N, C-alpha and C positions, 0 to 999 in steps of 0.2 A: 476624407479626413487623414491627412499623414499620421501613421502606427507608429512606424520603425525607420531605424537609421539606414540611410543610404551610404554607399563609398563615400560621397563626399562628406557626408556628416560627419562618418568615423575619420576622415583625414583631418577634419577641422578640430573634433573634440581632442584628439591624440595630440595635435599641436597645443591647446590651450592647458590640457591636464599635464603635459609633460613641462611646461612653464609653471603651473602652480602648483603642483604635487610634488615634483621631483624634491629631493631631501628630507620630506615630511615620514614619519613613523607611523606605523598602523596602530591605532590607539585600541581598536577593537572592531568586530563584524558580527553584524546583527541579521537576523530574519526579520523583515516586515511581512511577507507572505511566502507561499511556496515559492516563487517567481521572481520574486525581489528581496535584494541583497543592499545592506547598507554599511560601508566600510568608513570608519571614523580615523582621519589621518591628524597628527598634532606634531607640533615642535613649540618650543617657548615663545609664545606671543601669538601663535598662529594656529587655529584650527580650521580644518574641512571634513566636509562629508560627502563622500562618493555615492550615488544611487546607481544602481546597478539592475535594471529589469531585463532578466535573462531573454535575450534575443530581440529586444527592441530598443533600449535605449542604454545610456551611461553618461551620468554628467554630475557635477555638485550641484547641491542644493542648498537652499535657503530656508527650508520648511523643514520644523520639526515634525517627525511623525512615531506614531506608537510601533515599538518593536514587540517580538513575540516573548513570551514568558520565558520559554525554552528553547536554547539553540537546536537547530536540527544536525543531523550526523555530519553533512556536509560542511555546515557552518562551524561546527566543532572542530572538524580537520582542518579547516582554514586558519581557526585561530590558534591550534596548536603549531602551526608550521609559520604562518605569518606575523602573528602578533609581536610588538615592538620592532618588527623589520624596518630596514629604510627602503623607501621607492627610490631607486637610482633612473629609471627610465619608461616614458610611457610611448609606445609607436604604433603604428599601423603595419600589419603583415603585407607588404607588397602594396596593390590597390585592391585587396579583398576587404570585406567587411569583419575585419578581425583585429581585436585590440590586443596590444601585449604590454602587459605591467611585469618590469622586471625588478625584483628586491636583491638587496645586499649585492650589487653587481653581477646580478644574473645568476646568482646561486639558487633562486626560486624565480618562475615564470609562471605568470596568470595570463591565460588567452581568454578573451571574451569573444564569443562568435555571436555576430548579427542577421544570419540567415537561417532559413528552415524552420526549426523548432528553438534554434540556440542552444548555446553551451557555455559552461564556464569550466574550465579546465586547469588544474593546478601542476605545473611538472617541475623536474628539478634544473640542474644546468644540461643534462644531458638529453633534456626533453622526454624523461621517462615519466608518464602520467603518475600522479601521485592521489590526486583525487578529481572528480569531476560530478557536476551535477546531474548528468544523465548519461546513461552507458547507449551508445550508437552501433547498432550491428552494421555487418559488411554488405554494402550494396553498390549498385551500379556508380562508378565515379565517386564512391565514398569507402574510406578505410575504416575499420571497425576501431571504436575508440573504447578502452576500458583499462581500471589500475592495473600497472602493470607494463602494459603496451607503449609503444614510442609514439608520440605525436608527431605527423608528417607536417613539414612546412614546404616542402618542395612542389607540393601540387597546389600548392595556393596560389591565387592569381596574380602575376607578375611578380613572384617572390625573388625570381633571380635578376631582376632589372625589368626597366620600361623599355620595350624597344622602340626606336626612332620611327619618329612620326614622317613619312614618305608618301609620295603619290603613288610609288608602286605598291605600298602596304595597303593603300585606301584601294586601288585599283584591283588588288587581289581579294580585299575584303566583299568588294561590291561584284565581282565575278564569282566569289563563292556563294554569294546570296542569291543571285540570277540561278545558279544551276541547283542549288537547293530548293527553290520556288518551282522551278520547271517541274523538279522529280517530285515534288510533293502536290503539285496540280495533276499531273499524269495518275497518281495513286487515288486522289482524293478530287473529286469535283464540286468542292464547296464554293460559296462565294468569295471573290477575291477581297481582302482588305485594303484598308484605304492605303493609298501609295505613300503617304506622310508618314502612316505607322510601318511601312515596310522599311523606308529609310532609317526610321529611328532606331527599329530591332536591329537592321543590319548592323547600323553603328555601333550600337548597345553588345552585341555579341563579338565583333572583331575588335574594335578600339575601346578595349576594356578600362583604361586607365581614365577615360573621359565619363562622366557620369551623362545619363541621356538628359537630365533637366538642363545641365550646362551647354549640351552641345544644341539643342532648343532654344535655349536662350540667344545665343551666338548667331544661329542663322536666321531666326526672326528678326534679330538685332541688324543685321547686314543684308535683309531681304533676300534670302534666299530661298527658292521656291521648293519646298520640301514635297509637293504633290508631283515631282517629276518621277518618271519611270527610272528603275536603275538602270537599263538597257539605255536611256537615254543621255545619262550623265556619263556611262563608259563609251558612247559614242562621241561624245562633246570633248574635246581636250580642255577647252576653257570652263568648263562646268566643271570638270574632275579638279582643276587644277585650283577654282575658286572654293570648291569643298573643302580641299587640303588646306588652304590658307586658312578657312574658317576653323577647322580643326585645331589650326597651330595657337590662332587666337584663344580659342577654349582652353588649351594647355596653359598659355601665357595666364590668363585669368584664373584658372586653379593654383598656379603657382604664387599670383599675387595674392592671393586670398590670407594666405598662412606667411605672410612675411614679417606681420608685427605679433608682438606677444599675445593680445587679445585680438579676436576676430569679430567686428560687428555682427549682428544676427538680425533679422527681419521675421516678424510674425505676420501673416497675413490672415485677416478675421473679416468674415462677412457680418454685415448689420442685422442684428435680430431684431425683428416685430416684438418678443416677448418681454415683458417686464423684467427689470434687474433683479438676482436672487436677492435673500437675506444676508448673505454673507458679507461682513464688513472688513474689506482690506482694500489694498491699493491696486489689485489687478484690474486692469482695463478691459479683461474678458467679462467682468461683472458690469461693465457698464453698458450693456446691450451690445455686445461683440459675441461672435462665435467663432473660436479660434479653429482655423480651418489647414494652414500648412506653415512651414517654416523652413529659411534656407539661409545661407551666409551671403546672399546676395537677393538684389530684385531681380523676379525673370520678366521678361518683356512683356508676358502676356497679363501679369500683374498690374505692370505700370498704366495700361490703358484700360483699367477696367474701374469703372466710377464704384460697383458695389463693393469692392474688395477697400478694406482701410488697412494700410501698411504700418506697422508698430515697429520700430526700431530699438536696439538694445546693444549696449556696450560690448559685452561679452556674449560670445556663444552659447556657453554653459548656462547664463543666466536666460538667454531666449529659449534655450530647451526647457529650463527648469520652469519658467514661468508657463510656457506651452502646456507641459505635461502635469505639472502641479495643479493648473488650473482646470483641466480635466477631470484629474482625481479628485479636487476638490467640489466638484458637481455633482461627480458620481457619490460621494460620501453625502454630501448635503441632500440629493435626491433619495437616498436611502434613509436617512433621517425622517426627511419629509413625508416619506411613504410611511415609515413607523408611526409617526404622529397621526398619519390621516386615517390608519387602519385602527388606531386608539380612539381616533373621534368618531369613527363609523360604530366601534362596540359601544361608546357613551351615547350616541342617536339612537341606537338599537335597544338600550336599556330603556330610554325614555319613552321610543315608540311604544315599548311592551307595558309600561305603564299607562301609556293614555289608552292603549287597546283594553287593558284591564278595565278602566274606569269606563270606557266605552259600551264594554260588555256588561257591565252591571247595569248601566243606564237603560240597555235593549232589554234586559231582562225585566227592568221595573216594567218598561211601557208594555212588553208583551204579556206579562202577567195581569197587568190591569185590563187590557184589553180581553184577554180570555175569560178573567172573571166577569167583565160586563156583558160578554155575549152569554155567558152561562145565564145570568140575571134576566138578561132580555128576553132569552128563549128558554124559560124554565120549562114549560110545557113539553116543548119538543124534544128536550134532553130528559125528562121523565119518562114520556112515551117510548124511548130509543132505549133507555134503561131498562123500563118494564119488559118490553117485547124480548131482549137477551134475558134477562133473569129468569122470564117464564120458560123458555128453550132451555136454560141451565136447570130448571127444577124439573121440569118433564125428564131430565136424563139425556138429551139428546148429546150426541159426540161434538166436539169442538171443530171437528173438520167440516160437520155435516152443517153445522150452525154457520160456518163462513159459505158454504156452497148455497144454502137456503137464502143467506142475505143477497147473494151476487145475483140468484134468480129474480128473485123481488124487486132488485134494482133495474134489471132489464124489463120487468113489468112497470117501471116508474111509480114504484110504490113510495109514497113522500117520507114515511119511518125510514127505509130501507136506504133511501138517498142520503139521509141524514148521517148514516155509520159509514165509517172508511176501513176498508179490507187493507191489509190481513186483519184479524183480531188479537189481541195481545189477551187472551183470556188466562194464560199463565198467571199472567200480572194482575189478575183480575180489574184490566182496565181496557175500557173501547175509546177510540178516536170518532168524534162526531165533527162533522163541518157544519158552522153557526155562521148566520149573519149577523154582523155588529150592529145591524139598525133593526127598530122595533117593527114588529109586523102592523101596529096600529098607524106607525107614521107613515109607513108605505101605502096604507090605505088610505089615509090622509091628502097624498099627494094631488087628488084630483077631485076637488071638492063639488064641481060643477058636472060630474059624471051623471047621466041621464040615461032611459033606456031606448031612447030611439034605435030606429032599425040600422041608422048610418052609425052609430057608435057600436052597436053590435059587431058589424062587420070589421071593425078594428080592434077588437078584444085579443085577437089572436098576436096582433103586431105588437101591441103594448105588452101583453104578457112576456112576449119574448125580448123585447128590450128590457122590462124590468129583472126578468130572469139574469139576463146578461149583467145587468148592474147589481144583483145580488150576488153572483158569482165572483166579482169583481171584489164586493166587498167581506168574503165569507173569511173566517179562521177556524181553523183543525184546533179542536180541544181535546185535550184527554180527561175522561172522567172516570172514579172509582165507581164500581158498580154495587158496593156495599154501602155508598155514602148518599145522600140525597144532592140534589143539585145545588141547593143552598149551601152544603156542606164543603162541597167541590168548589164553588166559588172563593169561601172562607178559605179554602186551601192555598187559592191563588194569590189572595189578599195577603195570607201569611207569607207566601215566599217572596211578593213584592215588598213586603216591610222590611224582610232578611237581606235582600238585596240594597235597600235604601241604607241600611246600617252596614253594609260591608263597603259601599260606596263611599259613606264619609269617613269610616277608618282608614281605606284604600287612600281617599284623598288627602288624608291627614300623614300617612305614613309615605305618601309619595314622594316628598321633597326629601326626606331622610334616606329613604332606598336609592334616590336617583345621587344623593351626596355620596352615600357609602360607595356604590358602584362606581362612581367617577374617581374617589379616592385608590379604590382597588385597581383600577385600568391603570390612573397614573404610576402607581406603584409597579406594577407591570410592565408600564413602559420604561420607567427608569431603569429596572433591572435589564431590560432587553438593550437600552440605549448604550448602559456600562458597558455592555460585552461588544458595541459597535465602535468602529474606530475613531477618534476624535477628528474634526473637522482640521485641514491644514494652517497651520499657525507659522509665522516667521520666526526663526531663531533668533534669540534675543541677544544682542551684542552687549557683554557683561563690562560694567563699568571697572577701572582698574583695582579699585578698593574691594571688590567685591570677592576675591581669591582670600581676602583676610576677615578677621573679624570686625567688624563697623557698626557704626550707627550714628546717627545726627542729633548730638546733646540737645536738651532744651532749650540752649542758647543759640543753636543755629551753627555749632561747630563739627566739624567731621572729626570722628575719634577710629583709629585704627588699630587693631590690635593682633600680634602674630599667633599663628598656629602651632609653630614650631621653632626650632633655633634657626631653620634656613632663612624661614621668612622674618624673623627677627633680623638677621643679616640684612634682607631686602628694606626692611624698613628702615634701617640706619643708613643705610649706603645711598638709597636711593629716594628716601621720603623725609627725612629727618631734615629740616631746615630751622634758618635761623627765625627766632620766635615762636618755634613750635615745642612743646612740653613733652618729655618723656615721663612715662610712669610707669611703675612697677610695684611689686609687692614681696615681701619676704616670704614667701611660701612655696611649695614644690609646687613643680609645673605652672607656676602663674606666668601669663602672657605677658610680652613687650607691649605696652600701649603708646602710642604717638597721637596727641593731640594736634592738629593741622590749625595752625593760626591765620588769619585773614592775610592774604600777600600784601594788601595794600594799606593793612595797620599792623604789621608785624612786632611793632613794639608795645603794641596794647596788651594787658595781661589776658591771662585766661580766666574768666569768670570762674569763683568757686562750685558753682553748681556741676559746671563741666568737669573740673577738677574730681570732684568727689564721683561723679558718674563713671569716668575713664577709670579712678581707682577700683570702683566696684567692679566694672569687666575685669579687670588684672584678677582680683579674688576669685570671683565666680568661675574663672577658668582654671583656678587650681585646688589643690587637694583640699582646700578649706568648704568648699562646696559640699563633698561628700560627708567631712566630719562636722559640718554645721558650726563651725570656729569662726568667730567673730574678729578678724584681723584687717587692721588697717594696712593701707597701701601709703605710697609716697610719690614725690614727683619732684623732678628736676628741670632745668632749662637745657634745651639743645646744647650749648656750649659747654655744659659740664659733662657730656658724654662722649667719650673716644673708645677707641678699640686696643690703642697700642697702652701697655703698661709703661710706667715712668722710665724702668730700664730698658725700654725697646722690644721687649719681648713681643711675641704675638699672642693674643688672646684666643681660646678655644671659639669655634663658630658659637652663636647665641650669647656669648659672655661681653660684656663691657666695662670699662673703667669709668667709675664715677668719681669726679672730683669736685670738693666743696660740699655744702652742707644739704642734707636731704630734706623736703618739705614734707613732713607726717602728714598724713589724712586721718582724721577719725573713722573707726570701723563704721561701715555700713550694713543694712540689712541684704543678706543674701536671697536676692528677688530679681530675678529677669522678667522680661515681657517678649513674646512673639508676636509680630505685628507684619501687616502687609501696608508699605507705602507704594503710590502710584505718582508715575513720572508723567508728566504735563507737558505741553508742547511751550514754546518760547513765547507763543501769544497770550498763554493762559497765565505767565507768571505775575500778569498784573493783580490779578486776584489775590495774591498772596504776599505777605510781608514777613521775612525773617527778621529776625532780631539785630543780627549784626550786618544787613544788608539794605537798611532802610537808609541809612546816612553815613558814608564813609569818614567824614572828618568829625562828628559828633559822637561815632562807637565808641572809641577808645576812653572819651569823657564821660559817657554813660555808663560802661565798665568799670571805670577807676573808681565812679562813685560806688560801685556797687561791692567791690572788694580791696579796699584801702588796705586791710590787713595784709591780702595777698602781694599786693605792691611791695608792702614793706618788705615782706619775706623775702620776695624776689630781689629787691635792691640790696636788702643785707646781705644775701648768697651771693651776689656778684662782687659786692663790695669785699667779701672774704675771701674771694678767689684770689684777689692779687696780695693779700698779706697774708693767707696761709692756706697752701692746698692740702687735700687729704685724698690720695687716691684710693677708690675703693671699686672694686671688681664685681660685676653682677652679670649674668646671664639669663637667657629667654626662658630656662626651666624653673624660673624661681629661687635661683641660688645667689647669694648675697655674701659678698668676700670682705664683709667690713667687719667680720668677729663678732657681730651683733650689738655693737654699740658705735658711737661716733666719737672713734678715737683722735686724740689731736686737739680737742677743745679745750679751753682754758679754763670752764667753768661746766665740769661734768654734770652738776647736779641738775641745770637747766635742760638737759637732754639724755635721760636716764638710760640705759640699755634694755632693748627690747628683747625678750626671751619669746622665741616661735616654737611651739610645740610641734608644728607640722614639719618644722625644716630639720632634716637628717643631718647627723654630724659628718656624714659623707659629702654633704652638699656644701658643706660652708669651706671655704679656702680664704685663709687669711693672706693680705697684702699688707706686710709690716712697714711701719715708717722708715724710711731710708735716714742712714743716721747724720747725712748731710744732707738734707731737704732743699737747701738754698745753694746747692753746688752750680757751679756754670754750666752752661751748654757743651762746651768744650771737655770738661772733666766727664761728663755724662757720656759724649760720643766715645770718650778713649777708653772707658770704663766697659763700653758694649762692645767695641773692638776686641777687650782683653777675654771676653768670655771664651769659653772651650766649647765651641759648637757641637765637636764630635760626640763629647760626653753627654751631652743634653739630648743628642739625635740616640744613642744608643742607649739611653734608658727610656726611651720613649715616652718620657713625661715631661712636662715643661712646669716649672714653678715660677709665674711671673712675679711674685712678690719677693724672691730670694735677692738677697743684696749680694754686693761684690766681695763683701768682706767673708763672708759664707762662702761663696765659691772659691775664693783664693785660699780659704784654709783647707776645703775640700781638696783643693788641688795639691797643696803642701803635704796633707798627710797622706795623699794618694801617692805621691814621689817618695816621701820618706818609707813608707811600706814597700814598696819596689825596691829600694835600695837596701832596705835590710833583708828582703827576700833573697835577693841575688848575690848579697853578701854571704848568707849562711848556706847558699847551693854552693858557692864556690869553696867554702870551708868544707863541706861536705864532701866534693867532688875531691880535693886534694887529698883528704884522710883516706878516701878509697881508691885513690889510684896505689897506693904503697902494696907491694906484694905481702902475702902472707907467709908464714914459716912453713920451708916445705914447697912452696909454689914454684921458687926459681930453680930448683933441683929438678921438678917434675917438667917443667918446661924445658929444659935441656934436654931431658931423654925424649920427649915427644918431637924435638927438633930434629935430634939424630935419628929417630925410627923413619920420620918422613923427608929424610934429607933428599932421597932420589926420585920424589914424588913430584910430576909436573901439574900446570894446572889442571889439565884436562882429567888427569887421575884425580886430582882433589875434587873437582865437579862432580866427577861419578860417583865418587865416595860419598859425597853429600847429599847426593840424591838419594843412594840407597840407605844412609841413616836418617834422611828428613829434614836434616837442617836447611838445605836451600828452601824450601817451602816457607819457613819462619823468617829467612832473610827476604825474600820475597813480599813476604805479607808486612815487615817492618817498611820496606820501601814505599810500599802501595799506602801505608796509612801514612807516611811523613809526605808524601806526595799530596793525599787527599786534605791532609791539614795544610799546606803549603796554599792548595787551590781553596779551600775555606777562609783563609786569611785573606787571600786577594779578593774573595767575594765580599768579605766585611770591610774592606778597604774601599773596594766600588760602592758598597752600601752608605757606607761613612761619606764619602765624597757626593753622592748623589743625595744624601739628607741634608748636607751642610749646603748645596747649592739650591734645593728647595726651601729651606731655613732662610738663606740669604735672598731669595727671589720673595718670598712671602713678605720678609722684612722691607725689601724695597717696596712692595705693592703698598704695604700699609702705610710706608710713610709717603708715599705719592697720594695717595688717598686720603690722609690727615691732611696735608698741605691743600688738596683741591676741597676739602671740607671747611678749613680754616678760611680759603678765600670766599666760598660761598657764604659761611656766617659773616663775614665783613661786606657782604653785598656784592661781590663781582661774580658773574656768571660766567665759568670758565670755558666750557665745551657747549653751552647750550643745551642744559638739560631737557629731558623731555616732560617734566614736571607740569609745564604749563600746555603741552600739548594733551595730557592725560588728565587734567585737571578734572575733578568731578562735575558735573552740575548739579550741585545739593541744592540749588535754590529751585530745580523742577522735581524734586522729590518733596512729596506733600503727604500728609497722614488722614487727610479728610479734602476730597475734592470739593470746590464750589461749583454751584451752577454756572454753567457755560463751560467749564475746564473742558480741554481736549484731552482725554487719557488716552496714554500711548502705552503703557508698559504696566505691571504689577511686579515689585520687588519686596520680598521676605527679608525681615530683618529682626535679628534679637539683639536686645540691648536693656539695660537697666530699667527697671520699671517706671522711674521717675522721669526717662527721656522720652517716655510714651505717652505724654499726656495729650498732645495733640490727634491722636490716632484713631481711625474709627474703628478698625479690625484690631484687636489685639485680645490675648491670652495672657494670664500670669503663671509663670514658672517656679517653683519653689524646690529645693532638695528633697527628693523622693526615691522609691524603689523602682521605677517604671522606667524603660527604656524611654530613650528621646523618639526612636522611631515609630514607636506605637502611639506615643502621644500626638506626635505631627499627625500621624493618618487620622485619629480621632478628632483633632482639630479640624482637618479639611472637610471630614463627612459634617462636622457640626456646621460649617460655612455652606457646605451645600443643601444640607438640610433646611438650614434658615432661609436660604434662598427659595426654597420651593414653599415656605409656607404662606397663606394667605395674608393679603396685605403687607409682606415684609418688604417687596420690590416698588420702588416707586418708580414707573414706567416714564414720567415725564423728567426724572433726574433734577430734582428740585429741592427734595426735603435730605436736609445731608444726616438724619438720624436713621434713614432709612438705607437699604440696599439698592444700589443703580443697576441697571441692566449691563453696563459696560462693566462696571466693578466686578458683578456675577460671573461674566463671560471669562475675564482675565482671572479671577481666582478658580474658575472650573479647570483651568490648564495647567495650573500650579502643582510640580511634581514633588511628593515626597520627600524623593532622594536630593533635590534642590534645598529645600528648607532643612533638611537634618543636617548639613554641613556649616549652617548658619548659628546652630546652638554650641555653646562652648561647653556647656556641661555634658553629664554621660547619663545621669539616672534623674528624674524629676518628677515633678507634680504638677498636675493641670489644676488650673484654678482660673474659674470663669467668673469675672466680675464686671459691672456695670454694662453698658451698651455694647458688648464687645462684637457681637455679630454685624452690627449694622441696622439693625430691625427696631433699634427702640426699646427694646424688652430690658426687662430689669436682670440683675443678677442671677444666674443659672450655675448651679455645679457642675463639673465635668462628668464625663463618662456615663456607664449605667449599669444595669445588672441587678441582680437582687440584693446586694450589699449597699446600693446607692438609694438613697432616701433623699427627702426633701429638705428645702432648708439650706442649700450651700454645702451639703458635705461634699470633702474633695478625697481624690486619691492621690 
């Protein structure tokens, strides 16, 4: 079985990785074990995972693996240097088994060695080693490797270039091999290897750019006899020419393998006679195949082998990943099976111990009964033996002498001495007697026709011997107490038998409980051990486009998506807000922007009120209203009422939107969320389920219209008011509302009273005043926009999108007036200060006369002496610095002006595009259809016969989870959501281990199914935490939340936890 990369594998993998990983950034680096690393690469819309088994393999993987809790020192060093750096190239060093990864255009280089014990070496641009997985000492043909030294590339195989493949080169290689073989043969008289191996090794050593497996394939395909001796090939010019031509074909095949972006791969598997393993996945290795080898082509030796099955894969990374992941999965599974087998052996041992106890008590009963019966049947003999020993003791004979006396009497065939068994236990006042279990009278009646004939007397000895053998076979050794009578000794044995009967009854009653307790203990220990074991490999789940947002499917079947921050709010507005959708928000700090996606086939149908209420509840629960437990109502508008640009043409801040028209306010709802698991089913299983808005495309709108007549009237009224009167209102993704807290511009203010929000800070409200001329023409607005002073807005660093043109013009006029007045006052001051004071003119004349004969050089020298030159130079430097600052400010103004104009142009183009999309035109073929979520495949409760593919966690308002099988209620509390999520997963896993909770046939929808338990087992707390919009929560268990059909149970545990639904 193939275990590590060859030079051909390194070449093909380097080619594919260079195509797939280049331009991606290193997201993080992890330890999977002491020899396996995992590098995660990512860029917007693309994520890749690179698995590095040091010295063996390197490839991208599609399977999720458990990472180490803490990174090693080497991984920490790699993270510090390479994290967030862009991968610029992946290449092979010459033709050696070394991969080179260059980051940041060669600023850092990572080398992977796949020979010997392998190594991972990080260097800088000058090849100075910064970190490495293991230090290498200096040896023969090996330079030392440690931190601080230079990594040598010149000694690598064909690093300076691949030499030309000519006949002379082949001839020289064969000649060198013959000379080496002759020298070796002279020194060592071992058996010669096969000629085919000699030619193969010779070419592998000399023609290093061609892998041996590729050379073998070409030679076998062209029917070249590899068993020829090297001397024969050298002597025949045609054979040498044929060999050279075949090697050229091998080089052409090698170059052709890496012509495309992805190279096909082939796995060669042996057919197995074993039963398929229990792991359920798409791997063909589980279908009775044992993976043995893989190559980027099909060698000739495998084409003609019927016992080998060839499996083709599109990419070589996929091929290698499937090969090694299958082996890894089998090892993990065998380890888990061994753990379970060990636990089963412990349980069987416990059951066997209970059976042995009961069997021992039953044997004790029969043994005591036999002893008591034997004493009763031989009372006289027992009495004689007891009297004889007691008589000797009464005479004061020593215990040792008594034993010797009994032994001498037994040699004399004394019948009483023969009953006594040695050694004697006189210290315990007990002796052992061998008794027959049959009555002596019965033995006498065995032959009722006995006579005194002489013939019968001759057979007395024979019959006596037979009866003695029979008696010895039916004897039993009984211990009797010398101070008790034979009957009392028999009673003692009967009492012991009764005690054993009572013990047997009690043991039998307690056996089931003891076995059950032992089984629970063993299962607990097994779970504790399995928790430390790595989980079986699971394919990485491809996330749907909406999973990076807050999302849920409403009770009416609509997809509701919420933004986690302002950048996601921009993405929702630009990419996913389409005609027929609804924009929902709340006047609270940090409230999420929520978009309700309408059905594309019935875009004109209104959204049901229940879905609108649930969307508003999600926006409220994500705001500060959750922590303060304040009941605040959200509001919603249609998609055509939302825009990114203010009426003045100014750019709104990211996450801030302009709302025109009337808001539709929703009543305050309960602050209750639900955490649930939904399952993705296959396309074939969708027939078992029906969603509200997918049953009938033509009748859906009519059905919804009956349910929400008031909502339709409000929507039509809002659309009608858009033409008559526009009221621009700015909102942002952080819960900010720019309407000043009221619906300004309505004629009837009593119908829409102002809403005061206690959570909305004063700094979060930015009013957008009504323009003085709201019905101005488009040309006038454009001329007003062009008249704005962009420089002043950029210098201030703030934008007031609601500022009117008159205010800006007034500010400009006042600024100009202030400038003129300041310059006039400065001019007057300068004219007044230029007049000389009294006495200064005469003093100036004296100074001029004094220094009349002084030239410029003398004046400069005098200024240096008195220090006036330094002040002059300083003044000149300050003036030059001031001029430079002014120039930089002008450049910054110009740059900001260009950026501002560019942003305005982008906003205008995007608004035109949105206007065209809302009118029904698809401008540039948006990818919304490509990424449209298959929400009809997400079900809360699978039906019998469904094929469950994936498990997805979702956090939604509690009213939207009515059909979910697994759900927990979340309310405002003081516990961190991470702790609650871990407790929730532990509850689900504990419920799965409870007796009767899992339906093995997967028919009872009230119980847990094995496939559901398997998918829930692999859920990670980190993934679930990101779906919860609230920070601190309280977990409440209500109803059959675990799928086991049990009633309500409260959350958590501990000493403060009581029965009856107590919550935390």
